[in-house]
C-alpha positions as CSV (number, residue, x, y, z in Angstrom):
1,M,-30.7,132.9,154.8
2,S,-30.1,133.9,151.2
3,K,-26.5,134.7,150.1
4,I,-26.4,138.3,148.7
5,G,-23.9,139.6,146.2
6,I,-23.4,143.2,145.7
7,C,-22.1,144.2,142.2
8,G,-20.7,147.8,142.3
9,I,-19.3,149.5,145.4
10,G,-19.7,153.1,144.6
11,K,-21.3,155.6,147.0
12,M,-24.7,153.9,147.1
13,G,-23.6,150.4,146.7
14,S,-21.1,151.0,149.6
15,E,-23.7,152.2,152.0
16,I,-26.4,149.5,151.0
17,T,-23.5,146.8,151.6
18,K,-22.8,148.2,155.1
19,R,-26.4,148.3,155.9
20,L,-26.9,144.6,154.9
21,L,-23.8,143.6,156.9
22,D,-25.2,145.5,160.0
23,C,-28.3,143.3,159.4
24,N,-26.1,140.1,159.7
25,Q,-26.6,139.2,156.1
26,N,-24.2,136.9,154.2
27,I,-22.6,139.2,151.7
28,S,-20.1,138.9,148.8
29,V,-18.9,142.0,146.9
30,W,-17.3,142.8,143.6
31,N,-16.0,146.0,142.3
32,R,-13.6,146.8,139.5
33,T,-11.5,148.9,141.9
34,K,-10.8,146.3,144.5
35,S,-9.5,148.6,147.1
36,K,-13.0,150.2,147.4
37,T,-14.0,146.9,149.1
38,D,-11.5,147.0,151.9
39,E,-13.9,148.5,154.6
40,H,-16.6,146.0,153.8
41,V,-14.2,143.2,154.1
42,K,-13.3,144.4,157.5
43,M,-17.0,144.4,158.3
44,G,-17.5,140.7,157.2
45,A,-18.0,140.7,153.5
46,K,-16.2,138.4,151.2
47,V,-14.5,140.0,148.2
48,T,-14.7,138.3,144.8
49,E,-12.3,138.4,142.0
50,N,-14.8,138.7,139.2
51,I,-18.5,138.8,138.4
52,N,-18.7,134.9,137.8
53,E,-17.3,134.2,141.4
54,L,-19.8,136.7,142.8
55,T,-22.7,134.9,141.1
56,N,-21.5,131.5,142.2
57,L,-21.3,132.6,145.8
58,S,-24.8,134.4,145.8
59,D,-28.5,133.6,145.4
60,I,-29.5,137.2,145.0
61,I,-27.2,139.7,143.2
62,I,-27.8,143.5,143.7
63,I,-26.3,145.6,140.8
64,I,-26.0,149.3,141.3
65,M,-23.6,150.9,138.8
66,G,-23.1,154.6,138.0
67,D,-23.6,154.8,134.3
68,D,-24.4,152.7,131.3
69,K,-20.8,152.0,130.4
70,A,-20.3,150.2,133.7
71,L,-23.6,148.3,133.3
72,D,-22.5,147.2,129.8
73,Y,-19.4,145.7,131.3
74,V,-21.4,143.8,133.9
75,Y,-23.9,142.4,131.5
76,N,-22.1,142.2,128.2
77,S,-18.4,141.9,128.7
78,K,-16.7,138.4,128.3
79,D,-17.0,138.1,132.1
80,G,-20.5,139.5,132.2
81,L,-23.8,138.1,133.0
82,K,-24.7,137.1,129.4
83,N,-21.8,134.4,129.6
84,I,-22.8,133.1,133.0
85,N,-25.4,130.4,133.8
86,L,-27.8,132.3,136.2
87,Q,-30.1,129.4,136.8
88,N,-31.6,129.8,140.3
89,K,-30.2,133.3,140.6
90,I,-32.1,136.5,141.0
91,I,-30.8,139.8,139.8
92,I,-32.0,143.0,141.5
93,E,-31.0,145.9,139.2
94,M,-30.8,149.2,141.2
95,S,-29.0,151.3,138.7
96,T,-30.6,154.3,137.1
97,T,-30.7,153.8,133.3
98,S,-33.2,154.3,130.4
99,I,-36.5,152.4,130.2
100,S,-35.4,150.7,127.0
101,N,-32.2,149.5,128.5
102,I,-33.6,148.2,131.7
103,K,-35.8,146.0,129.5
104,F,-32.7,144.9,127.4
105,L,-30.9,144.0,130.7
106,E,-33.9,141.9,131.7
107,E,-33.7,139.9,128.4
108,I,-30.0,139.1,129.0
109,V,-30.7,137.7,132.4
110,V,-33.6,135.7,131.3
111,S,-31.6,134.4,128.3
112,S,-29.0,133.3,130.9
113,K,-31.8,131.4,132.8
114,G,-31.9,133.8,135.7
115,E,-34.7,135.9,137.1
116,F,-34.7,139.8,137.0
117,I,-36.3,142.5,138.8
118,E,-35.6,146.3,138.8
119,C,-35.6,148.4,141.9
120,P,-34.1,151.8,141.4
121,V,-34.0,153.7,144.7
122,G,-34.8,157.1,145.9
123,G,-32.6,158.5,148.6
124,S,-29.0,159.3,149.0
125,T,-26.1,157.8,150.9
126,Q,-27.3,158.3,154.6
127,P,-30.7,156.8,153.9
128,A,-29.0,153.9,152.1
129,R,-26.9,153.4,155.3
130,D,-29.9,153.6,157.5
131,G,-32.2,151.3,155.4
132,K,-34.5,154.1,154.6
133,L,-34.5,154.2,150.7
134,L,-37.6,154.2,148.6
135,G,-37.7,151.2,146.3
136,L,-39.5,151.5,142.9
137,I,-40.0,147.9,141.7
138,G,-40.8,146.5,138.3
139,G,-40.8,142.9,137.1
140,K,-42.8,139.8,137.7
141,Y,-44.7,139.9,141.0
142,V,-43.7,136.3,142.0
143,I,-40.0,137.4,141.8
144,F,-40.7,140.5,143.8
145,K,-42.2,138.4,146.5
146,K,-39.0,136.2,146.6
147,V,-36.9,139.2,147.4
148,E,-39.4,141.2,149.5
149,N,-37.8,140.5,152.8
150,L,-34.4,141.7,151.6
151,L,-36.0,144.9,150.4
152,K,-37.4,145.4,153.8
153,L,-33.9,145.8,155.1
154,I,-32.8,148.3,152.6
155,C,-36.1,150.4,152.0
156,R,-38.4,152.5,154.3
157,R,-41.0,152.0,151.6
158,Y,-41.1,150.0,148.5
159,E,-43.8,149.9,145.8
160,Y,-44.4,147.2,143.3
161,L,-45.4,149.0,140.1
162,G,-45.8,146.3,137.5
163,D,-43.7,145.2,134.6
164,V,-39.9,145.9,134.1
165,G,-39.6,149.6,133.0
166,K,-42.2,150.9,135.4
167,G,-39.7,151.3,138.2
168,T,-37.3,153.1,136.0
169,A,-40.0,155.4,134.7
170,M,-41.1,156.3,138.2
171,K,-37.4,156.9,139.3
172,L,-37.0,159.4,136.4
173,A,-40.4,161.1,137.3
174,I,-39.3,161.5,140.9
175,N,-35.9,162.9,140.1
176,L,-37.1,165.4,137.5
177,P,-38.5,168.1,140.0
178,L,-35.4,167.8,142.1
179,M,-33.1,168.3,139.0
180,V,-35.0,171.4,138.2
181,Y,-35.2,172.7,141.8
182,W,-31.5,173.5,142.3
183,Q,-31.5,175.7,139.0
184,A,-34.7,177.4,140.2
185,L,-33.2,178.1,143.6
186,G,-30.1,179.7,141.9
187,E,-32.4,182.0,139.8
188,A,-34.4,182.8,142.8
189,L,-31.5,183.7,144.8
190,S,-30.1,185.9,142.0
191,I,-33.3,188.0,142.2
192,A,-32.4,188.6,145.9
193,T,-28.7,189.2,145.5
194,K,-29.1,191.4,142.4
195,N,-31.1,193.8,144.7
196,E,-28.3,193.7,147.4
197,I,-30.0,191.2,149.7
198,D,-27.3,189.2,151.5
199,F,-27.0,185.7,150.0
200,D,-27.2,183.9,153.4
201,K,-30.2,186.0,154.5
202,A,-32.1,185.3,151.3
203,L,-31.2,181.5,151.5
204,D,-32.4,181.4,155.1
205,L,-35.7,183.1,154.3
206,M,-36.1,180.6,151.2
207,M,-35.7,177.6,153.5
208,D,-38.3,179.2,155.9
209,S,-41.0,179.4,153.2
210,S,-42.7,177.5,150.5
211,G,-39.7,178.1,148.3
212,A,-37.9,175.1,150.0
213,A,-37.7,171.6,148.8
214,K,-37.8,168.9,151.2
215,I,-34.1,168.0,150.9
216,A,-32.9,171.7,150.7
217,H,-32.6,172.1,154.5
218,L,-29.8,169.5,154.5
219,K,-27.9,171.4,152.0
220,T,-27.9,175.0,153.2
221,K,-24.6,175.0,155.1
222,G,-22.8,173.6,152.1
223,I,-24.5,176.0,149.7
224,S,-23.5,178.9,151.8
225,E,-19.9,177.8,152.1
226,A,-19.6,177.2,148.3
227,L,-20.7,180.8,147.6
228,K,-17.5,181.8,149.4
229,N,-15.4,179.5,147.4
230,K,-15.1,176.9,150.1
231,P,-17.2,173.9,149.0
232,T,-17.1,171.4,151.8
233,I,-20.3,169.6,151.1
234,Q,-19.7,165.8,150.6
235,S,-21.4,165.0,147.4
236,S,-23.9,162.1,147.4
237,F,-25.1,163.0,143.9
238,N,-22.9,165.2,141.8
239,V,-23.4,167.5,138.9
240,S,-22.3,164.9,136.3
241,S,-24.7,162.4,137.7
242,S,-27.4,165.0,137.4
243,L,-26.7,165.6,133.7
244,K,-26.8,161.8,133.1
245,D,-30.2,161.4,134.6
246,M,-31.6,164.6,132.9
247,K,-30.5,163.2,129.5
248,L,-32.4,160.0,130.3
249,M,-35.4,162.1,131.3
250,I,-35.2,164.0,127.9
251,E,-34.9,160.7,126.0
252,E,-38.2,159.5,127.5
253,L,-40.0,162.8,127.1
254,N,-38.9,162.9,123.4
255,K,-40.9,159.8,122.8
256,L,-44.0,161.8,123.5
257,N,-43.3,163.9,120.4
258,T,-43.8,167.2,122.2
259,E,-41.5,169.8,123.6
260,F,-40.8,170.0,127.4
261,H,-39.5,173.4,128.2
262,V,-38.7,173.0,131.9
263,I,-36.2,170.1,131.7
264,N,-34.6,171.3,128.4
265,G,-33.8,174.7,129.9
266,A,-32.6,173.2,133.2
267,T,-30.3,170.9,131.3
268,K,-28.6,173.7,129.6
269,Y,-27.3,175.2,132.9
270,V,-26.0,171.7,134.0
271,Q,-24.2,171.1,130.7
272,E,-22.6,174.5,131.3
273,A,-21.6,173.7,134.7
274,V,-19.9,170.5,133.6
275,Q,-18.0,172.4,130.9
276,E,-16.8,174.8,133.5
277,G,-15.5,172.3,136.0
278,W,-18.4,171.7,138.3
279,S,-18.8,168.0,137.5
280,D,-17.8,166.6,140.9
281,F,-19.5,169.1,143.0
282,D,-22.8,168.2,144.7
283,A,-25.9,168.9,142.6
284,S,-27.2,171.3,145.2
285,L,-24.3,173.6,144.4
286,L,-25.8,174.3,141.0
287,S,-27.8,177.0,142.8
288,V,-24.4,178.6,143.7
289,Y,-23.1,178.2,140.0
290,I,-26.2,179.9,138.6
291,N,-26.2,182.6,141.2
292,K,-22.5,183.4,140.5
293,K,-23.1,183.1,136.8
294,L,-26.1,185.6,136.9
295,N,-24.3,188.0,139.1
296,N,-21.2,187.8,136.9
297,H,-19.0,186.4,139.8
298,L,-18.2,183.1,138.2
299,L,-14.5,182.5,138.4
């Protein structure tokens, strides 16, 4: 059995770790905030003091960080992967970053004598816990085959797409319609509420029509409560994370030297929401933010 290291115990990293522990895998973990690993240690994981110890104890290291600043620390700090001998180690990079950066991270691993594959995932914390993520794989096919059995424990479906960068490109492509959806839902609900249709009634009808995205049904209770200034929905992907991903999408689209009206327009709403204190709310609550804004009820 391969020894697995998890680098980054955020929301997704935490649930992936629990899933692998449930599957009786040999797991070591590292996180800059060590207290976040307490639950995993109780489940059987070994906590490590630094990235070097994590790599020494592991054959395969899954990295899943929240932003490029955290990724830069993992790869480029004095304790990072560029200063560690990665011979006979495989890095699975699951973080969402830019296409250019994922290729740069591969170069660091290869220069440290390691093997690299990207596998950004689709899905939130509950699918991660249940092993039902969508894996989008880029890298050398021979490396993919070495980690395929591990990916089967994490993903309901995984697709090998080709060279490094293609997994990231597909992840950004998949996320774009969802990023836009919550804003479109907010504007749609505003048409109804401006005409004195009850918000909850309009939301219910939207969910019972072609106006509902697949994930929207899971969020309606939280959306309704947030309208009443009682946001209770637990965020698996917040507004600030949405803004980060949308900026990555715009970066890639700008390379095509044409204007993309949909994502640019949607990003303006998200930037305003962040500036007005909605950063930590679940991304689905952008529909509430926009409805309140357009109805002049924003506090």
